[in-house]
Biopython code that builds the backbone (N, CA, C, O; Angstrom):
import numpy as np
from Bio.PDB.StructureBuilder import StructureBuilder

atoms = [
    (1, "MET", "N", (120.611, 86.789, 100.474)),
    (1, "MET", "CA", (121.321, 85.752, 99.679)),
    (1, "MET", "C", (120.908, 84.377, 100.188)),
    (1, "MET", "O", (120.793, 84.133, 101.389)),
    (2, "LEU", "N", (120.696, 83.510, 99.241)),
    (2, "LEU", "CA", (120.356, 82.126, 99.538)),
    (2, "LEU", "C", (121.332, 81.257, 98.786)),
    (2, "LEU", "O", (121.305, 81.217, 97.556)),
    (3, "ARG", "N", (122.164, 80.585, 99.474)),
    (3, "ARG", "CA", (123.211, 79.704, 98.877)),
    (3, "ARG", "C", (124.058, 80.524, 97.889)),
    (3, "ARG", "O", (124.408, 80.043, 96.812)),
    (4, "GLY", "N", (124.374, 81.743, 98.264)),
    (4, "GLY", "CA", (125.254, 82.594, 97.441)),
    (4, "GLY", "C", (124.592, 83.266, 96.274)),
    (4, "GLY", "O", (125.280, 83.880, 95.459)),
    (5, "LYS", "N", (123.236, 83.175, 96.148)),
    (5, "LYS", "CA", (122.505, 83.823, 95.060)),
    (5, "LYS", "C", (121.493, 84.748, 95.665)),
    (5, "LYS", "O", (121.028, 84.534, 96.784)),
    (6, "ALA", "N", (121.137, 85.811, 94.902)),
    (6, "ALA", "CA", (120.095, 86.718, 95.349)),
    (6, "ALA", "C", (118.771, 86.013, 95.463)),
    (6, "ALA", "O", (118.425, 85.177, 94.629)),
    (7, "VAL", "N", (118.015, 86.357, 96.517)),
    (7, "VAL", "CA", (116.705, 85.748, 96.748)),
    (7, "VAL", "C", (115.707, 86.358, 95.797)),
    (7, "VAL", "O", (114.829, 85.656, 95.297)),
    (8, "ILE", "N", (115.817, 87.657, 95.529)),
    (8, "ILE", "CA", (114.904, 88.331, 94.597)),
    (8, "ILE", "C", (115.733, 88.923, 93.505)),
    (8, "ILE", "O", (116.763, 89.548, 93.757)),
    (9, "GLU", "N", (115.280, 88.726, 92.272)),
    (9, "GLU", "CA", (115.934, 89.387, 91.107)),
    (9, "GLU", "C", (114.873, 90.103, 90.342)),
    (9, "GLU", "O", (113.834, 89.535, 90.007)),
    (10, "LEU", "N", (115.147, 91.409, 90.054)),
    (10, "LEU", "CA", (114.215, 92.240, 89.361)),
    (10, "LEU", "C", (114.808, 92.631, 87.993)),
    (10, "LEU", "O", (116.006, 92.895, 87.890)),
    (11, "ASP", "N", (113.974, 92.667, 86.952)),
    (11, "ASP", "CA", (114.428, 93.245, 85.715)),
    (11, "ASP", "C", (113.210, 93.905, 85.057)),
    (11, "ASP", "O", (112.148, 93.993, 85.673)),
    (12, "ASN", "N", (113.357, 94.361, 83.826)),
    (12, "ASN", "CA", (112.327, 95.120, 83.176)),
    (12, "ASN", "C", (111.124, 94.285, 82.750)),
    (12, "ASN", "O", (110.109, 94.843, 82.332)),
    (13, "GLU", "N", (111.217, 92.950, 82.847)),
    (13, "GLU", "CA", (110.097, 92.076, 82.469)),
    (13, "GLU", "C", (109.453, 91.408, 83.628)),
    (13, "GLU", "O", (108.267, 91.090, 83.547)),
    (14, "LYS", "N", (110.161, 91.165, 84.725)),
    (14, "LYS", "CA", (109.659, 90.255, 85.781)),
    (14, "LYS", "C", (110.358, 90.449, 87.072)),
    (14, "LYS", "O", (111.367, 91.144, 87.192)),
    (15, "ILE", "N", (109.755, 89.779, 88.071)),
    (15, "ILE", "CA", (110.396, 89.588, 89.377)),
    (15, "ILE", "C", (110.574, 88.101, 89.594)),
    (15, "ILE", "O", (109.639, 87.326, 89.390)),
    (16, "ASP", "N", (111.714, 87.712, 89.988)),
    (16, "ASP", "CA", (112.012, 86.289, 90.200)),
    (16, "ASP", "C", (112.318, 86.105, 91.698)),
    (16, "ASP", "O", (113.355, 86.553, 92.188)),
    (17, "PHE", "N", (111.408, 85.445, 92.406)),
    (17, "PHE", "CA", (111.613, 85.185, 93.826)),
    (17, "PHE", "C", (112.062, 83.737, 93.946)),
    (17, "PHE", "O", (111.250, 82.815, 94.028)),
    (18, "ARG", "N", (113.374, 83.564, 93.953)),
    (18, "ARG", "CA", (114.005, 82.267, 93.883)),
    (18, "ARG", "C", (113.752, 81.404, 95.068)),
    (18, "ARG", "O", (113.778, 80.179, 94.944)),
    (19, "HIS", "N", (113.499, 81.998, 96.259)),
    (19, "HIS", "CA", (113.325, 81.238, 97.456)),
    (19, "HIS", "C", (112.123, 80.304, 97.367)),
    (19, "HIS", "O", (112.137, 79.222, 97.953)),
    (20, "LYS", "N", (111.069, 80.716, 96.631)),
    (20, "LYS", "CA", (109.853, 79.892, 96.491)),
    (20, "LYS", "C", (109.573, 79.555, 95.013)),
    (20, "LYS", "O", (108.484, 79.083, 94.684)),
    (21, "ASN", "N", (110.533, 79.790, 94.139)),
    (21, "ASN", "CA", (110.414, 79.515, 92.717)),
    (21, "ASN", "C", (109.159, 80.191, 92.137)),
    (21, "ASN", "O", (108.356, 79.557, 91.453)),
    (22, "LYS", "N", (109.013, 81.484, 92.426)),
    (22, "LYS", "CA", (107.902, 82.301, 91.903)),
    (22, "LYS", "C", (108.429, 83.266, 90.888)),
    (22, "LYS", "O", (109.353, 84.031, 91.163)),
    (23, "LEU", "N", (107.856, 83.235, 89.734)),
    (23, "LEU", "CA", (108.287, 84.145, 88.674)),
    (23, "LEU", "C", (107.001, 84.903, 88.239)),
    (23, "LEU", "O", (106.013, 84.301, 87.817)),
    (24, "ILE", "N", (107.063, 86.258, 88.364)),
    (24, "ILE", "CA", (105.881, 87.069, 88.058)),
    (24, "ILE", "C", (106.263, 88.102, 87.003)),
    (24, "ILE", "O", (107.181, 88.899, 87.200)),
    (25, "TYR", "N", (105.571, 88.077, 85.921)),
    (25, "TYR", "CA", (105.802, 89.017, 84.822)),
    (25, "TYR", "C", (105.015, 90.296, 85.114)),
    (25, "TYR", "O", (103.855, 90.247, 85.524)),
    (26, "TRP", "N", (105.665, 91.435, 84.895)),
    (26, "TRP", "CA", (105.024, 92.707, 85.239)),
    (26, "TRP", "C", (103.720, 92.911, 84.487)),
    (26, "TRP", "O", (102.761, 93.451, 85.038)),
    (27, "ASN", "N", (103.677, 92.470, 83.191)),
    (27, "ASN", "CA", (102.406, 92.645, 82.415)),
    (27, "ASN", "C", (101.267, 91.785, 82.915)),
    (27, "ASN", "O", (100.129, 91.973, 82.483)),
    (28, "ASP", "N", (101.535, 90.830, 83.829)),
    (28, "ASP", "CA", (100.469, 90.016, 84.411)),
    (28, "ASP", "C", (99.939, 90.621, 85.705)),
    (28, "ASP", "O", (98.980, 90.107, 86.282)),
    (29, "VAL", "N", (100.566, 91.729, 86.175)),
    (29, "VAL", "CA", (100.213, 92.325, 87.456)),
    (29, "VAL", "C", (99.235, 93.482, 87.304)),
    (29, "VAL", "O", (99.441, 94.399, 86.509)),
    (30, "GLU", "N", (98.160, 93.411, 88.092)),
    (30, "GLU", "CA", (97.188, 94.495, 88.087)),
    (30, "GLU", "C", (97.527, 95.540, 89.185)),
    (30, "GLU", "O", (97.398, 96.747, 88.978)),
    (31, "LYS", "N", (97.967, 95.025, 90.363)),
    (31, "LYS", "CA", (98.221, 95.936, 91.487)),
    (31, "LYS", "C", (99.225, 95.263, 92.425)),
    (31, "LYS", "O", (99.285, 94.037, 92.525)),
    (32, "ILE", "N", (100.028, 96.118, 93.122)),
    (32, "ILE", "CA", (100.986, 95.640, 94.098)),
    (32, "ILE", "C", (100.725, 96.396, 95.412)),
    (32, "ILE", "O", (100.604, 97.621, 95.433)),
    (33, "THR", "N", (100.645, 95.641, 96.482)),
    (33, "THR", "CA", (100.496, 96.239, 97.824)),
    (33, "THR", "C", (101.451, 95.638, 98.774)),
    (33, "THR", "O", (102.060, 94.608, 98.485)),
    (34, "TYR", "N", (101.602, 96.266, 99.927)),
    (34, "TYR", "CA", (102.456, 95.732, 100.988)),
    (34, "TYR", "C", (101.635, 95.459, 102.223)),
    (34, "TYR", "O", (100.984, 96.360, 102.752)),
    (35, "GLY", "N", (101.657, 94.229, 102.688)),
    (35, "GLY", "CA", (100.951, 93.824, 103.898)),
    (35, "GLY", "C", (101.869, 93.857, 105.031)),
    (35, "GLY", "O", (102.661, 92.931, 105.205)),
    (36, "GLU", "N", (101.814, 94.902, 105.846)),
    (36, "GLU", "CA", (102.750, 95.087, 106.961)),
    (36, "GLU", "C", (102.600, 93.988, 107.978)),
    (36, "GLU", "O", (103.605, 93.508, 108.504)),
    (37, "LEU", "N", (101.381, 93.564, 108.281)),
    (37, "LEU", "CA", (101.190, 92.541, 109.252)),
    (37, "LEU", "C", (101.747, 91.195, 108.821)),
    (37, "LEU", "O", (102.278, 90.428, 109.624)),
    (38, "LEU", "N", (101.609, 90.932, 107.517)),
    (38, "LEU", "CA", (102.159, 89.705, 106.973)),
    (38, "LEU", "C", (103.608, 89.788, 106.604)),
    (38, "LEU", "O", (104.251, 88.767, 106.360)),
    (39, "ASP", "N", (104.156, 91.040, 106.557)),
    (39, "ASP", "CA", (105.522, 91.242, 106.109)),
    (39, "ASP", "C", (105.702, 90.696, 104.687)),
    (39, "ASP", "O", (106.664, 89.998, 104.367)),
    (40, "ALA", "N", (104.709, 91.058, 103.849)),
    (40, "ALA", "CA", (104.690, 90.479, 102.473)),
    (40, "ALA", "C", (104.325, 91.535, 101.450)),
    (40, "ALA", "O", (103.561, 92.462, 101.719)),
    (41, "VAL", "N", (104.903, 91.364, 100.249)),
    (41, "VAL", "CA", (104.453, 92.151, 99.094)),
    (41, "VAL", "C", (103.405, 91.261, 98.401)),
    (41, "VAL", "O", (103.649, 90.084, 98.135)),
    (42, "VAL", "N", (102.243, 91.847, 98.120)),
    (42, "VAL", "CA", (101.128, 91.151, 97.518)),
    (42, "VAL", "C", (100.925, 91.604, 96.112)),
    (42, "VAL", "O", (100.764, 92.800, 95.870)),
    (43, "PHE", "N", (100.927, 90.679, 95.158)),
    (43, "PHE", "CA", (100.697, 90.955, 93.740)),
    (43, "PHE", "C", (99.328, 90.439, 93.379)),
    (43, "PHE", "O", (99.041, 89.247, 93.481)),
    (44, "LYS", "N", (98.464, 91.390, 92.941)),
    (44, "LYS", "CA", (97.158, 91.006, 92.431)),
    (44, "LYS", "C", (97.306, 90.889, 90.921)),
    (44, "LYS", "O", (97.581, 91.872, 90.233)),
    (45, "LEU", "N", (97.119, 89.671, 90.413)),
    (45, "LEU", "CA", (97.303, 89.436, 89.007)),
    (45, "LEU", "C", (96.070, 89.728, 88.180)),
    (45, "LEU", "O", (94.959, 89.798, 88.707)),
    (46, "ASN", "N", (96.266, 89.897, 86.894)),
    (46, "ASN", "CA", (95.162, 90.164, 85.976)),
    (46, "ASN", "C", (94.071, 89.085, 85.956)),
    (46, "ASN", "O", (92.923, 89.358, 85.605)),
    (47, "ASN", "N", (94.437, 87.887, 86.328)),
    (47, "ASN", "CA", (93.484, 86.744, 86.364)),
    (47, "ASN", "C", (92.730, 86.659, 87.665)),
    (47, "ASN", "O", (91.932, 85.743, 87.863)),
    (48, "GLY", "N", (92.984, 87.663, 88.614)),
    (48, "GLY", "CA", (92.271, 87.671, 89.875)),
    (48, "GLY", "C", (93.052, 86.976, 91.023)),
    (48, "GLY", "O", (92.729, 87.171, 92.195)),
    (49, "LYS", "N", (94.032, 86.203, 90.692)),
    (49, "LYS", "CA", (94.840, 85.527, 91.741)),
    (49, "LYS", "C", (95.729, 86.492, 92.468)),
    (49, "LYS", "O", (96.106, 87.533, 91.931)),
    (50, "LYS", "N", (96.075, 86.139, 93.727)),
    (50, "LYS", "CA", (97.074, 86.927, 94.497)),
    (50, "LYS", "C", (98.263, 86.081, 94.788)),
    (50, "LYS", "O", (98.148, 84.908, 95.145)),
    (51, "VAL", "N", (99.413, 86.685, 94.632)),
    (51, "VAL", "CA", (100.670, 85.986, 94.949)),
    (51, "VAL", "C", (101.362, 86.839, 96.057)),
    (51, "VAL", "O", (101.469, 88.056, 95.911)),
    (52, "ARG", "N", (101.807, 86.232, 97.105)),
    (52, "ARG", "CA", (102.468, 86.888, 98.176)),
    (52, "ARG", "C", (103.991, 86.481, 98.161)),
    (52, "ARG", "O", (104.357, 85.319, 97.981)),
    (53, "ILE", "N", (104.798, 87.485, 98.354)),
    (53, "ILE", "CA", (106.229, 87.267, 98.550)),
    (53, "ILE", "C", (106.564, 87.761, 99.969)),
    (53, "ILE", "O", (106.528, 88.960, 100.243)),
    (54, "TYR", "N", (106.882, 86.839, 100.838)),
    (54, "TYR", "CA", (107.213, 87.182, 102.213)),
    (54, "TYR", "C", (108.649, 87.678, 102.278)),
    (54, "TYR", "O", (109.561, 87.058, 101.731)),
    (55, "LEU", "N", (108.838, 88.818, 102.961)),
    (55, "LEU", "CA", (110.128, 89.428, 103.003)),
    (55, "LEU", "C", (110.958, 89.022, 104.215)),
    (55, "LEU", "O", (112.035, 89.582, 104.419)),
    (56, "ASN", "N", (110.509, 88.087, 105.014)),
    (56, "ASN", "CA", (111.298, 87.692, 106.166)),
    (56, "ASN", "C", (112.600, 87.010, 105.795)),
    (56, "ASN", "O", (113.504, 86.906, 106.624)),
    (57, "CYS", "N", (112.706, 86.545, 104.563)),
    (57, "CYS", "CA", (113.955, 85.897, 104.147)),
    (57, "CYS", "C", (114.819, 86.808, 103.277)),
    (57, "CYS", "O", (115.847, 86.393, 102.740)),
    (58, "VAL", "N", (114.374, 88.062, 103.153)),
    (58, "VAL", "CA", (115.112, 89.015, 102.312)),
    (58, "VAL", "C", (115.821, 90.032, 103.213)),
    (58, "VAL", "O", (115.191, 90.675, 104.052)),
    (59, "LYS", "N", (117.096, 90.165, 103.034)),
    (59, "LYS", "CA", (117.869, 91.083, 103.839)),
    (59, "LYS", "C", (117.649, 92.485, 103.330)),
    (59, "LYS", "O", (117.740, 92.753, 102.132)),
    (60, "GLY", "N", (117.355, 93.389, 104.269)),
    (60, "GLY", "CA", (117.186, 94.787, 103.901)),
    (60, "GLY", "C", (115.928, 95.395, 104.546)),
    (60, "GLY", "O", (115.150, 94.711, 105.211)),
    (61, "ASP", "N", (115.769, 96.664, 104.329)),
    (61, "ASP", "CA", (114.593, 97.372, 104.831)),
    (61, "ASP", "C", (113.380, 97.041, 103.940)),
    (61, "ASP", "O", (113.413, 97.215, 102.722)),
    (62, "ASN", "N", (112.319, 96.560, 104.591)),
    (62, "ASN", "CA", (111.143, 96.108, 103.872)),
    (62, "ASN", "C", (110.521, 97.181, 103.034)),
    (62, "ASN", "O", (110.125, 96.940, 101.893)),
    (63, "ALA", "N", (110.425, 98.433, 103.618)),
    (63, "ALA", "CA", (109.824, 99.528, 102.913)),
    (63, "ALA", "C", (110.635, 99.876, 101.647)),
    (63, "ALA", "O", (110.078, 100.192, 100.596)),
    (64, "GLU", "N", (111.946, 99.806, 101.789)),
    (64, "GLU", "CA", (112.821, 100.112, 100.670)),
    (64, "GLU", "C", (112.691, 99.008, 99.578)),
    (64, "GLU", "O", (112.681, 99.309, 98.384)),
    (65, "ILE", "N", (112.597, 97.787, 99.993)),
    (65, "ILE", "CA", (112.427, 96.682, 99.027)),
    (65, "ILE", "C", (111.115, 96.845, 98.302)),
    (65, "ILE", "O", (111.057, 96.655, 97.087)),
    (66, "TYR", "N", (110.050, 97.194, 99.019)),
    (66, "TYR", "CA", (108.709, 97.396, 98.415)),
    (66, "TYR", "C", (108.798, 98.567, 97.400)),
    (66, "TYR", "O", (108.288, 98.449, 96.286)),
    (67, "GLN", "N", (109.430, 99.673, 97.774)),
    (67, "GLN", "CA", (109.562, 100.809, 96.866)),
    (67, "GLN", "C", (110.362, 100.457, 95.640)),
    (67, "GLN", "O", (110.054, 100.935, 94.549)),
    (68, "THR", "N", (111.378, 99.637, 95.786)),
    (68, "THR", "CA", (112.172, 99.219, 94.607)),
    (68, "THR", "C", (111.338, 98.325, 93.658)),
    (68, "THR", "O", (111.413, 98.456, 92.436)),
    (69, "ILE", "N", (110.549, 97.421, 94.254)),
    (69, "ILE", "CA", (109.633, 96.603, 93.431)),
    (69, "ILE", "C", (108.657, 97.504, 92.706)),
    (69, "ILE", "O", (108.438, 97.324, 91.508)),
    (70, "LEU", "N", (108.068, 98.458, 93.384)),
    (70, "LEU", "CA", (107.113, 99.372, 92.738)),
    (70, "LEU", "C", (107.801, 100.151, 91.607)),
    (70, "LEU", "O", (107.199, 100.388, 90.560)),
    (71, "SER", "N", (109.056, 100.546, 91.821)),
    (71, "SER", "CA", (109.752, 101.301, 90.782)),
    (71, "SER", "C", (109.938, 100.463, 89.487)),
    (71, "SER", "O", (109.722, 100.944, 88.375)),
    (72, "TYR", "N", (110.337, 99.221, 89.682)),
    (72, "TYR", "CA", (110.514, 98.316, 88.481)),
    (72, "TYR", "C", (109.155, 98.129, 87.809)),
    (72, "TYR", "O", (109.065, 98.190, 86.583)),
    (73, "TYR", "N", (108.092, 97.902, 88.593)),
    (73, "TYR", "CA", (106.763, 97.707, 88.046)),
    (73, "TYR", "C", (106.321, 98.948, 87.227)),
    (73, "TYR", "O", (105.807, 98.831, 86.114)),
    (74, "LYS", "N", (106.542, 100.131, 87.824)),
    (74, "LYS", "CA", (106.120, 101.338, 87.139)),
    (74, "LYS", "C", (106.867, 101.554, 85.842)),
    (74, "LYS", "O", (106.268, 101.936, 84.837)),
    (75, "GLN", "N", (108.200, 101.309, 85.851)),
    (75, "GLN", "CA", (109.024, 101.447, 84.663)),
    (75, "GLN", "C", (108.542, 100.472, 83.594)),
    (75, "GLN", "O", (108.447, 100.839, 82.423)),
    (76, "ALA", "N", (108.241, 99.248, 83.978)),
    (76, "ALA", "CA", (107.836, 98.240, 83.013)),
    (76, "ALA", "C", (106.441, 98.526, 82.445)),
    (76, "ALA", "O", (106.216, 98.362, 81.246)),
    (77, "THR", "N", (105.538, 98.939, 83.271)),
    (77, "THR", "CA", (104.163, 99.161, 82.816)),
    (77, "THR", "C", (104.079, 100.455, 81.999)),
    (77, "THR", "O", (103.229, 100.564, 81.115)),
    (78, "ASP", "N", (104.942, 101.432, 82.278)),
    (78, "ASP", "CA", (104.975, 102.643, 81.474)),
    (78, "ASP", "C", (105.419, 102.304, 80.061)),
    (78, "ASP", "O", (104.987, 102.948, 79.105)),
    (79, "LYS", "N", (106.262, 101.319, 79.921)),
    (79, "LYS", "CA", (106.715, 100.908, 78.583)),
    (79, "LYS", "C", (105.638, 100.098, 77.901)),
    (79, "LYS", "O", (105.507, 100.165, 76.679)),
    (80, "ILE", "N", (104.854, 99.329, 78.656)),
    (80, "ILE", "CA", (103.802, 98.470, 78.072)),
    (80, "ILE", "C", (102.662, 99.312, 77.542)),
    (80, "ILE", "O", (102.152, 99.043, 76.454)),
    (81, "THR", "N", (102.236, 100.361, 78.311)),
    (81, "THR", "CA", (101.063, 101.154, 77.926)),
    (81, "THR", "C", (101.412, 102.342, 77.087)),
    (81, "THR", "O", (100.527, 103.100, 76.690)),
]
sb = StructureBuilder()
sb.init_structure("model")
sb.init_model(0)
sb.init_chain("A")
sb.init_seg("    ")
for serial, (resi, resn, name, xyz) in enumerate(atoms, 1):
    if name == "N":
        sb.init_residue(resn, " ", resi, " ")
    sb.init_atom(name, np.array(xyz, "f"), 0.0, 1.0, " ", f" {name:<3s}", serial, name[0])
structure = sb.get_structure()
């Protein structure tokens, strides 16, 4: 929580990382990985860019957070394809 609001919000269209004002739409994502050394979820976008979301400001188990993100991504991309 950051100022009483969730730091990450997931839905069927996107992930909203409010801490750094990053909004990523699932249909723009090519691949998602977890960088254990960086403690970050890395989004490789269709345009070749990479966006990192650092989990040090997110309360919870990092592996569980990563799996939840992957679950939302899979659900969204299954609907797109």
